[in-house]
C-alpha positions in Angstrom: 48.2 -11.1 84.1 47.6 -14.2 86.1 46.7 -13.5 89.7 46.2 -16.1 92.5 44.2 -15.2 95.6 44.4 -17.5 98.6 42.0 -17.6 101.5 41.0 -19.9 104.4 44.0 -19.8 106.6 43.8 -19.1 110.3 44.4 -20.5 113.8 43.1 -23.9 114.8 43.7 -26.4 117.6 45.6 -29.6 117.0 43.2 -32.1 115.5 41.1 -29.4 113.9 40.4 -28.7 110.2 40.8 -25.9 107.7 39.9 -25.5 104.1 42.1 -23.4 101.9 41.0 -21.9 98.6 43.0 -20.4 95.7 41.2 -18.6 92.9 43.1 -17.9 89.7 42.2 -15.1 87.3 43.7 -14.2 84.0 44.3 -17.8 83.0 44.6 -18.1 79.2 45.3 -21.8 79.0 43.3 -24.7 80.3 46.1 -27.2 80.9 48.1 -26.6 84.0 48.9 -28.0 87.4 47.6 -26.4 90.5 49.4 -27.0 93.8 49.8 -26.1 97.4 53.2 -25.5 99.0 54.1 -24.5 102.5 57.0 -22.8 104.2 57.6 -22.9 107.9 60.0 -20.5 109.7 63.6 -21.5 109.0 62.7 -24.2 106.5 62.5 -24.5 102.7 59.3 -24.3 100.9 57.9 -27.7 100.2 55.2 -29.3 98.1 52.1 -30.3 100.0 49.8 -31.5 97.2 49.2 -30.9 93.5 46.5 -31.8 91.0 46.6 -31.8 87.2 43.9 -30.5 85.0 42.9 -34.1 84.4 42.6 -34.7 88.1 45.7 -36.7 89.0 46.8 -36.0 92.5 50.1 -36.0 94.3 50.7 -35.6 98.1 53.6 -35.2 100.4 54.0 -38.3 102.6 53.5 -36.1 105.7 49.9 -35.2 104.7 48.7 -38.3 103.0 45.4 -39.5 104.6 44.8 -36.1 106.2 44.8 -33.5 103.4 42.7 -33.6 100.2 43.3 -31.4 97.1 40.6 -30.7 94.6 39.9 -28.3 91.9 37.0 -26.7 90.0 38.2 -26.1 86.4 35.2 -24.0 85.6 36.1 -21.6 88.4 39.9 -21.9 88.0 40.0 -22.7 91.7 41.9 -25.2 93.8 41.1 -26.3 97.3 43.0 -27.9 100.1 40.9 -29.6 102.8 43.1 -30.1 105.8 42.0 -32.5 108.6 43.6 -33.8 111.7 45.9 -30.8 111.7 49.1 -31.0 113.8 51.4 -28.3 115.2 54.0 -29.3 112.6 51.6 -28.2 109.8 52.0 -24.6 110.9 53.4 -22.6 108.0 52.6 -20.1 105.3 50.7 -22.0 102.6 51.2 -20.9 99.0 49.2 -21.7 95.9 51.1 -22.3 92.7 49.9 -22.7 89.1 52.2 -24.2 86.6 51.5 -24.4 82.9 52.9 -27.4 81.1 55.3 -25.0 79.2 57.0 -24.4 82.6 55.7 -21.0 83.3 54.4 -20.7 86.8 52.8 -18.2 89.2 52.6 -18.0 93.0 50.0 -16.6 95.3 50.8 -14.3 98.2 50.4 -17.0 100.8 48.1 -17.6 103.7 49.1 -18.3 107.3 48.0 -21.6 109.0 48.8 -21.9 112.7 48.0 -25.1 114.6 48.2 -24.8 118.4 49.0 -27.8 120.6 
């Protein structure tokens, strides 16, 4: 059973920083994509950033230059460093692991609130 545990969310002022972590357990394969998504109230869940097992990164245009995704394959952990946060970054942030077979798993989500 794959489990994803997110941490690091919270309340921060505009311009501040937060670092999210997502630790995966029960992983039985090494090749997979790890990603962060977010969902604001009344909006659809959207991709924020993703990183492959080989280290290739992809970012939403809205976070390029402000957010950095990284992973520690030995620890099955993915991180999201968020700098220069804006009120519009307020959302529940979800971790997702996707095997290349297409099987995927979601974390429970962590709230990020940016005050103006």
